[in-house]
C-alpha positions as CSV (number, residue, x, y, z in Angstrom):
1,M,-6.6,-93.7,31.8
2,S,-5.9,-96.1,29.0
3,Q,-7.2,-99.1,31.0
4,A,-10.3,-97.3,31.8
5,L,-10.9,-96.5,28.1
6,F,-10.3,-100.2,27.2
7,R,-12.9,-101.2,29.7
8,Q,-15.4,-98.7,28.2
9,L,-15.1,-100.2,24.8
10,P,-18.4,-102.0,24.0
11,K,-18.4,-105.7,22.9
12,V,-19.5,-106.5,19.4
13,D,-22.8,-108.1,20.4
14,R,-23.7,-105.1,22.4
15,L,-23.0,-102.8,19.5
16,L,-25.1,-104.9,17.2
17,A,-28.0,-104.4,19.6
18,E,-27.8,-100.6,19.2
19,P,-31.0,-99.2,17.5
20,L,-28.7,-97.0,15.3
21,L,-27.4,-100.2,13.7
22,A,-30.6,-102.1,13.5
23,E,-31.1,-101.6,9.8
24,L,-27.6,-102.8,8.8
25,P,-27.2,-106.4,7.5
26,T,-25.7,-108.4,10.4
27,A,-22.6,-109.5,8.5
28,L,-21.8,-105.9,7.5
29,A,-22.5,-104.5,11.0
30,T,-20.3,-107.2,12.6
31,E,-17.3,-106.5,10.3
32,A,-17.7,-102.7,10.7
33,A,-17.9,-103.1,14.5
34,R,-14.8,-105.2,14.6
35,D,-12.9,-102.8,12.4
36,V,-13.8,-99.8,14.4
37,L,-13.0,-101.5,17.7
38,D,-9.6,-102.6,16.4
39,E,-8.9,-99.0,15.3
40,L,-9.9,-97.6,18.6
41,R,-7.7,-100.0,20.5
42,G,-4.8,-98.9,18.5
43,E,-5.6,-95.2,19.2
44,I,-5.8,-96.0,22.9
45,R,-2.5,-97.8,22.9
46,A,-0.8,-94.9,21.1
47,G,-2.2,-92.5,23.7
48,R,-4.1,-90.5,21.2
49,L,-7.5,-90.9,22.9
50,T,-8.6,-89.5,26.2
51,V,-12.3,-89.7,25.7
52,L,-14.2,-92.5,23.9
53,P,-16.1,-91.2,20.8
54,D,-19.6,-92.2,19.8
55,V,-18.8,-95.8,18.9
56,P,-22.2,-96.8,17.3
57,R,-22.0,-93.7,15.1
58,L,-18.5,-94.7,14.0
59,V,-19.7,-98.2,13.1
60,L,-22.6,-96.8,11.1
61,D,-20.3,-94.4,9.2
62,R,-17.8,-97.2,8.5
63,A,-20.6,-99.5,7.2
64,D,-22.0,-96.7,5.1
65,A,-18.6,-96.1,3.6
66,W,-18.2,-99.7,2.8
67,R,-21.5,-99.7,1.0
68,R,-20.5,-96.9,-1.3
69,M,-18.6,-97.5,-4.5
70,R,-14.9,-96.9,-3.8
71,L,-14.0,-96.7,-7.5
72,R,-15.6,-93.6,-8.9
73,G,-15.2,-91.3,-11.8
74,V,-13.2,-88.1,-10.9
75,I,-12.4,-84.8,-12.6
76,N,-8.8,-84.5,-13.4
77,A,-7.6,-80.8,-13.1
78,T,-4.0,-81.7,-12.7
79,G,-2.8,-81.3,-16.3
80,V,-1.2,-84.8,-16.1
81,V,-2.9,-86.6,-19.0
82,L,-2.1,-90.2,-18.2
83,H,-2.3,-89.9,-14.5
84,T,-1.7,-93.4,-13.2
85,N,-3.4,-92.7,-9.9
86,L,-6.5,-91.5,-11.8
87,G,-6.7,-94.6,-14.1
88,R,-4.5,-93.3,-17.0
89,A,-6.2,-92.8,-20.4
90,P,-9.8,-91.5,-20.4
91,L,-11.7,-93.4,-23.1
92,A,-13.2,-92.1,-26.2
93,D,-17.0,-91.9,-26.2
94,E,-17.1,-94.6,-28.8
95,A,-15.1,-96.9,-26.6
96,A,-17.2,-96.2,-23.5
97,R,-20.4,-96.9,-25.5
98,A,-18.9,-100.1,-26.9
99,I,-18.0,-101.3,-23.3
100,S,-21.5,-100.4,-22.1
101,D,-23.2,-102.2,-24.9
102,V,-21.2,-105.4,-24.3
103,A,-21.6,-105.1,-20.5
104,R,-25.4,-104.7,-20.4
105,G,-26.1,-108.2,-21.6
106,Y,-24.6,-111.0,-23.7
107,S,-22.2,-110.6,-26.6
108,N,-20.7,-112.5,-29.4
109,C,-17.3,-112.6,-27.6
110,E,-16.5,-116.0,-28.9
111,M,-19.1,-116.6,-31.6
112,E,-19.0,-116.0,-35.3
113,L,-22.5,-114.6,-36.0
114,S,-22.5,-115.5,-39.7
115,T,-22.2,-119.2,-39.0
116,G,-23.3,-119.5,-35.4
117,Q,-20.1,-121.4,-34.7
118,R,-17.4,-120.6,-32.1
119,G,-15.2,-117.7,-33.1
120,G,-12.1,-116.1,-31.8
121,R,-12.3,-113.4,-29.1
122,L,-9.4,-111.5,-30.6
123,D,-10.9,-111.2,-34.1
124,G,-12.1,-107.6,-33.5
125,V,-8.7,-106.3,-32.6
126,R,-6.4,-108.4,-34.9
127,G,-7.8,-106.9,-38.1
128,P,-7.4,-103.3,-37.1
129,L,-3.9,-103.9,-35.6
130,R,-2.7,-105.6,-38.8
131,A,-4.1,-102.7,-40.8
132,L,-2.5,-100.0,-38.6
133,L,0.9,-101.6,-38.0
134,G,1.4,-103.6,-41.2
135,C,2.2,-106.7,-39.1
136,E,1.4,-110.3,-39.9
137,D,-0.6,-110.9,-36.7
138,A,-1.4,-109.5,-33.3
139,I,-3.0,-110.4,-30.0
140,A,-3.8,-108.6,-26.7
141,V,-3.5,-109.5,-23.1
142,N,-4.3,-107.6,-19.9
143,N,-1.3,-105.2,-19.7
144,N,2.2,-104.7,-21.2
145,A,4.0,-106.4,-18.3
146,A,1.9,-109.5,-19.0
147,A,2.8,-109.2,-22.7
148,V,6.5,-109.2,-21.8
149,L,6.0,-112.2,-19.5
150,L,4.1,-114.1,-22.1
151,I,6.6,-113.4,-24.9
152,L,9.6,-114.5,-22.8
153,S,7.8,-117.6,-21.5
154,A,6.8,-118.6,-25.0
155,L,10.0,-117.8,-26.8
156,A,12.8,-118.0,-24.3
157,K,11.9,-120.2,-21.3
158,G,15.0,-122.1,-20.2
159,R,17.1,-120.1,-22.7
160,E,18.8,-116.7,-22.7
161,A,17.3,-113.3,-23.3
162,I,20.0,-110.7,-24.2
163,V,19.3,-107.2,-23.1
164,S,21.3,-104.0,-22.5
165,R,22.1,-103.0,-18.9
166,G,20.8,-99.5,-19.8
167,E,17.3,-100.9,-20.4
168,L,16.7,-102.9,-17.2
169,V,13.9,-100.6,-16.2
170,E,11.6,-100.5,-13.3
171,I,8.0,-99.8,-14.2
172,G,5.1,-98.7,-11.9
173,G,4.5,-100.6,-8.7
174,S,8.1,-101.7,-8.4
175,F,7.9,-104.2,-11.2
176,R,11.3,-104.6,-12.8
177,V,12.2,-106.1,-16.2
178,P,14.7,-108.5,-14.6
179,D,11.9,-109.8,-12.3
180,V,9.6,-110.3,-15.2
181,C,12.3,-112.2,-17.1
182,S,13.0,-114.4,-14.0
183,Q,9.3,-115.3,-13.7
184,S,9.2,-116.3,-17.4
185,G,12.0,-118.9,-16.9
186,A,14.3,-117.0,-19.3
187,R,17.9,-116.4,-18.2
188,L,18.8,-112.7,-18.5
189,V,22.1,-111.9,-20.1
190,E,23.1,-108.3,-19.6
191,V,25.4,-106.6,-22.2
192,G,27.0,-103.2,-22.5
193,T,26.9,-100.5,-19.8
194,T,24.3,-98.3,-18.3
195,N,24.9,-95.5,-20.8
196,R,26.6,-97.2,-23.8
197,T,25.7,-100.4,-25.5
198,R,26.5,-101.4,-29.1
199,A,25.2,-104.0,-31.5
200,A,28.5,-105.7,-31.2
201,D,27.9,-106.3,-27.5
202,Y,24.8,-108.3,-28.4
203,E,26.6,-110.2,-31.1
204,A,29.4,-111.2,-28.8
205,A,26.9,-112.5,-26.2
206,I,25.0,-114.9,-28.5
207,T,25.4,-118.6,-27.7
208,D,23.6,-121.8,-28.6
209,D,21.3,-121.1,-25.6
210,T,20.2,-117.7,-26.7
211,G,16.4,-117.5,-27.3
212,V,15.8,-113.8,-28.1
213,L,17.4,-110.4,-28.3
214,L,15.3,-108.1,-26.2
215,R,15.2,-104.3,-26.7
216,V,13.4,-102.3,-24.1
217,H,12.4,-98.7,-25.0
218,P,13.1,-96.3,-22.2
219,S,9.5,-95.0,-22.0
220,N,9.7,-93.9,-18.4
221,F,13.2,-92.5,-18.1
222,R,16.0,-90.8,-20.0
223,I,19.7,-91.3,-20.0
224,L,21.5,-88.1,-21.2
225,G,25.0,-87.2,-22.0
226,F,27.7,-89.7,-23.1
227,T,25.3,-92.3,-24.5
228,E,25.1,-94.9,-27.3
229,R,22.3,-97.3,-28.2
230,P,22.0,-99.5,-31.3
231,S,19.0,-98.9,-33.5
232,T,16.3,-101.4,-34.2
233,S,17.7,-102.1,-37.7
234,E,21.2,-102.6,-36.3
235,L,20.0,-105.1,-33.8
236,A,17.7,-106.8,-36.3
237,E,20.7,-107.5,-38.5
238,V,22.5,-109.1,-35.6
239,A,19.5,-111.2,-34.5
240,H,18.6,-112.4,-38.0
241,A,22.2,-113.3,-38.9
242,A,22.0,-115.6,-35.8
243,G,18.6,-116.9,-36.7
244,L,17.1,-115.3,-33.6
245,P,14.0,-113.1,-33.2
246,L,14.3,-109.5,-32.1
247,V,11.7,-108.6,-29.5
248,E,11.1,-104.9,-28.7
249,D,9.1,-103.7,-25.6
250,L,7.9,-100.3,-26.7
251,G,6.1,-99.5,-23.4
252,S,3.9,-96.5,-24.3
253,G,2.8,-97.6,-27.8
254,A,2.6,-94.5,-30.1
255,L,0.6,-95.2,-33.2
256,V,0.7,-91.7,-34.7
257,A,3.4,-89.1,-35.0
258,G,3.7,-85.9,-33.1
259,L,4.1,-87.4,-29.6
260,G,7.6,-86.2,-28.7
261,D,10.4,-88.5,-29.9
262,E,8.4,-91.6,-29.1
263,P,9.0,-94.3,-31.8
264,L,6.0,-95.3,-33.9
265,V,5.1,-99.0,-33.4
266,G,4.7,-99.5,-37.2
267,D,8.1,-98.0,-37.9
268,V,9.8,-100.3,-35.4
269,L,8.3,-103.3,-37.1
270,T,9.4,-102.0,-40.5
271,D,12.9,-101.5,-39.2
272,G,13.2,-105.2,-38.4
273,A,11.7,-106.0,-35.0
274,D,10.1,-109.4,-35.2
275,L,7.7,-108.9,-32.3
276,V,6.8,-105.8,-30.4
277,C,4.6,-105.2,-27.3
278,F,3.1,-102.0,-25.9
279,S,0.4,-100.7,-23.6
280,G,-3.2,-100.0,-24.5
281,D,-3.9,-97.3,-21.9
282,K,-0.9,-95.0,-22.5
283,L,-0.3,-93.2,-25.7
284,L,-2.7,-95.4,-27.6
285,G,-5.5,-93.9,-25.4
286,G,-7.5,-97.0,-24.9
287,P,-8.3,-99.4,-22.1
288,Q,-5.6,-101.2,-20.1
289,A,-4.1,-103.9,-22.4
290,G,-0.8,-105.3,-23.5
291,I,-0.6,-105.7,-27.3
292,L,1.7,-108.1,-29.1
293,A,2.3,-107.6,-32.8
294,G,4.7,-109.0,-35.4
295,R,5.6,-112.2,-37.1
296,A,2.7,-114.7,-37.4
297,D,4.7,-117.6,-36.1
298,L,5.9,-115.7,-33.0
299,V,2.4,-114.4,-32.2
300,R,1.0,-117.9,-32.7
301,A,3.5,-119.3,-30.2
302,C,2.4,-116.7,-27.6
303,R,-1.2,-117.3,-28.3
304,R,-0.9,-121.1,-27.9
305,H,1.2,-120.8,-24.7
306,P,-0.8,-122.0,-21.6
307,L,-0.1,-118.7,-19.8
308,Y,-2.1,-116.8,-22.4
309,R,-5.4,-117.9,-21.0
310,A,-4.4,-116.5,-17.6
311,L,-3.5,-113.2,-19.1
312,R,-6.1,-112.7,-21.8
313,L,-8.4,-109.6,-22.0
314,D,-12.0,-109.9,-20.9
315,K,-14.9,-108.9,-23.2
316,L,-15.1,-105.3,-21.8
317,G,-11.4,-104.7,-22.4
318,L,-11.7,-106.1,-25.9
319,A,-14.7,-104.0,-26.7
320,G,-13.0,-100.8,-25.6
321,L,-9.8,-101.7,-27.4
322,E,-11.5,-102.5,-30.6
323,A,-13.5,-99.3,-30.6
324,T,-10.4,-97.3,-30.0
325,L,-8.5,-99.0,-32.7
326,L,-11.3,-98.4,-35.2
327,L,-11.0,-94.7,-34.5
328,Y,-7.4,-94.9,-35.6
329,V,-8.4,-96.8,-38.7
330,A,-10.9,-94.1,-39.5
331,G,-8.2,-91.4,-38.8
332,D,-10.4,-89.8,-36.2
333,H,-7.6,-89.0,-33.8
334,E,-9.5,-86.0,-32.2
335,A,-12.1,-88.4,-30.8
336,I,-9.4,-90.0,-28.6
337,P,-9.1,-87.8,-25.5
338,T,-5.4,-88.7,-24.8
339,L,-4.3,-87.6,-28.3
340,R,-6.5,-84.5,-28.2
341,M,-5.1,-83.4,-24.7
342,L,-1.5,-84.0,-25.7
343,R,-1.8,-81.9,-28.8
344,C,-4.1,-79.1,-27.8
345,E,-3.4,-75.5,-27.1
346,V,-4.6,-74.9,-23.6
347,D,-7.3,-72.2,-23.3
348,P,-8.1,-71.4,-19.7
349,G,-10.3,-68.5,-20.5
350,E,-13.7,-70.1,-19.8
351,L,-12.6,-71.4,-16.4
352,F,-10.8,-68.2,-15.5
353,E,-13.8,-66.0,-16.3
354,A,-16.2,-68.3,-14.5
355,L,-14.1,-68.3,-11.3
356,K,-13.5,-64.5,-11.1
357,G,-16.5,-64.1,-8.8
358,C,-15.7,-67.0,-6.4
359,G,-14.3,-64.8,-3.7
360,L,-10.7,-65.8,-4.1
361,E,-7.7,-64.3,-5.8
362,V,-7.8,-65.8,-9.3
363,T,-4.9,-65.5,-11.7
364,L,-3.7,-67.0,-15.0
365,E,-0.2,-68.3,-14.8
366,D,2.3,-70.2,-17.1
367,D,2.9,-73.7,-16.0
368,V,4.0,-77.1,-17.2
369,G,1.9,-80.3,-17.5
370,Y,3.1,-83.8,-18.2
371,T,2.1,-86.8,-20.1
372,G,2.3,-89.1,-17.1
373,G,1.8,-92.8,-17.0
374,G,5.5,-93.4,-17.6
375,A,5.3,-92.0,-21.1
376,L,7.4,-89.3,-22.7
377,P,9.5,-88.7,-19.6
378,G,11.0,-85.3,-19.1
379,L,8.8,-83.8,-21.9
380,G,6.9,-81.0,-20.3
381,L,3.6,-79.7,-21.8
382,P,3.6,-75.9,-21.7
383,T,0.3,-74.8,-20.3
384,R,-1.7,-72.0,-18.7
385,V,-3.3,-72.7,-15.4
386,V,-5.9,-71.0,-13.2
387,A,-4.4,-70.3,-9.8
388,L,-6.6,-69.8,-6.7
389,R,-5.2,-68.0,-3.6
390,G,-6.9,-66.6,-0.5
391,T,-7.6,-69.8,1.3
392,P,-5.3,-72.6,2.4
393,P,-4.7,-74.5,-0.8
394,D,-4.3,-77.9,0.8
395,D,-7.6,-77.5,2.6
396,L,-9.3,-76.4,-0.7
397,A,-7.8,-79.4,-2.5
398,A,-9.1,-81.8,0.2
399,T,-12.6,-80.3,0.0
400,L,-12.6,-80.7,-3.8
401,R,-11.6,-84.3,-3.5
402,E,-14.7,-84.8,-1.3
403,N,-17.0,-83.3,-4.0
404,T,-19.4,-85.4,-6.0
405,P,-17.8,-86.1,-8.4
406,P,-14.3,-85.7,-6.8
407,I,-12.1,-83.1,-8.3
408,V,-8.3,-83.6,-8.2
409,A,-6.1,-80.6,-8.6
410,R,-2.4,-79.6,-7.9
411,V,-1.1,-77.5,-5.1
412,A,2.0,-75.4,-5.9
413,R,3.4,-71.9,-5.3
414,D,1.0,-71.5,-2.3
415,A,-2.0,-71.9,-4.6
416,L,-4.5,-74.4,-5.9
417,L,-3.7,-74.9,-9.6
418,L,-6.4,-75.9,-12.1
419,D,-5.1,-77.0,-15.5
420,P,-7.8,-77.1,-18.2
421,R,-5.8,-79.4,-20.4
422,T,-7.3,-82.5,-18.7
423,L,-10.8,-81.2,-18.2
424,L,-13.4,-83.0,-20.3
425,D,-16.7,-81.7,-21.7
426,G,-18.9,-80.4,-18.9
427,D,-16.1,-80.4,-16.3
428,V,-15.7,-76.6,-16.2
429,A,-19.2,-76.0,-14.8
430,V,-18.8,-78.7,-12.2
431,V,-15.4,-77.3,-11.0
432,V,-16.7,-73.8,-10.8
433,E,-19.7,-74.8,-8.7
434,A,-17.6,-76.9,-6.4
435,V,-15.0,-74.2,-5.8
436,C,-17.7,-71.6,-5.1
437,R,-19.5,-73.9,-2.7
438,A,-16.2,-74.8,-1.0
439,V,-15.4,-71.1,-0.3
440,G,-19.0,-70.2,0.6
441,T,-19.9,-68.2,-2.5
442,G,-21.9,-70.8,-4.3
């Protein structure tokens, strides 16, 4: 049977002659045909095909799928605020407008308009960061892992970076702090134990080859129980007595209070850290970025390192970051969706009332949401969700993901759960319409 199916598979040139595919660009049709044929061969080998499907139609569908944008906006009904799979922080309207304004045409990315001369691309973010953090200088690169890599490359290449064993974290995508250190050319020196490290451990490990003391905030995990960890001020005293800089990787980057026990970036600098780095698209609520702030000479060393150019932010990221920082400067925290969602009292009333007539069992239930994005680990966000029962929840979830725009929800307790915490303005009406259509009542 399988050999017969293999013989029935059309050749690529025959497929390209099919009238159904006549309107496709030749290159697109060719690649789609090859892709479909390879897939069918695999299905035949695995014994999953007994009858050959409509191959030209499969090729057309594959080509159409390739011509559609894969990266699309979605509605987040999961209650996970910084959902990594959904792009982490939604941007403030001001940030989205700033990006759109810069993207539509040319910009003064590296021009000083008052003089017409070349300017610095970081000028728009350095000022707000200095004002917000009280630091001497600051720069931004494309993410926080890049910031750590740049710092260690600029300050500790060929030298030692001392770090606690309890802080050798793995961040998203299997990227590990030791691996980043290795790529920078710094030699990692581990001190203390997984659960207990003291300032004296760092002091005892300092040699003439030591370049930096590195402190990594556990932003994506917690060690509980019999633990000990030196404070920033304690480590700063050790570092400065040895004439070394204290570098602190803060990960999530909280600029305002009220976000669990997350340390404030400005406080860490005040407590003695010489250079800090943190993400732009986590608790800051902006676009993806890695921000470095602290002593001017250390920031300058990072800015002048050749690696900086490979890691720098583009004009769109800079526009979004500047607009977000200006909202902080103005004290308009409610305009930043991440902060608003993390602090809000969830009111599911509108969604609940609108879904009562959808034909399913609709209930309000207590639940827990999360910050997500490797921020505030273990800190649940008490919430109230709308639970839908009466149809297979996995099937309903799959149908909603095929909606335009796609809607992503959670399945638990044999129900589809919709958490209003992460719904933006206008999302409720879209969700209600999509659910009703999915169950045949809309």
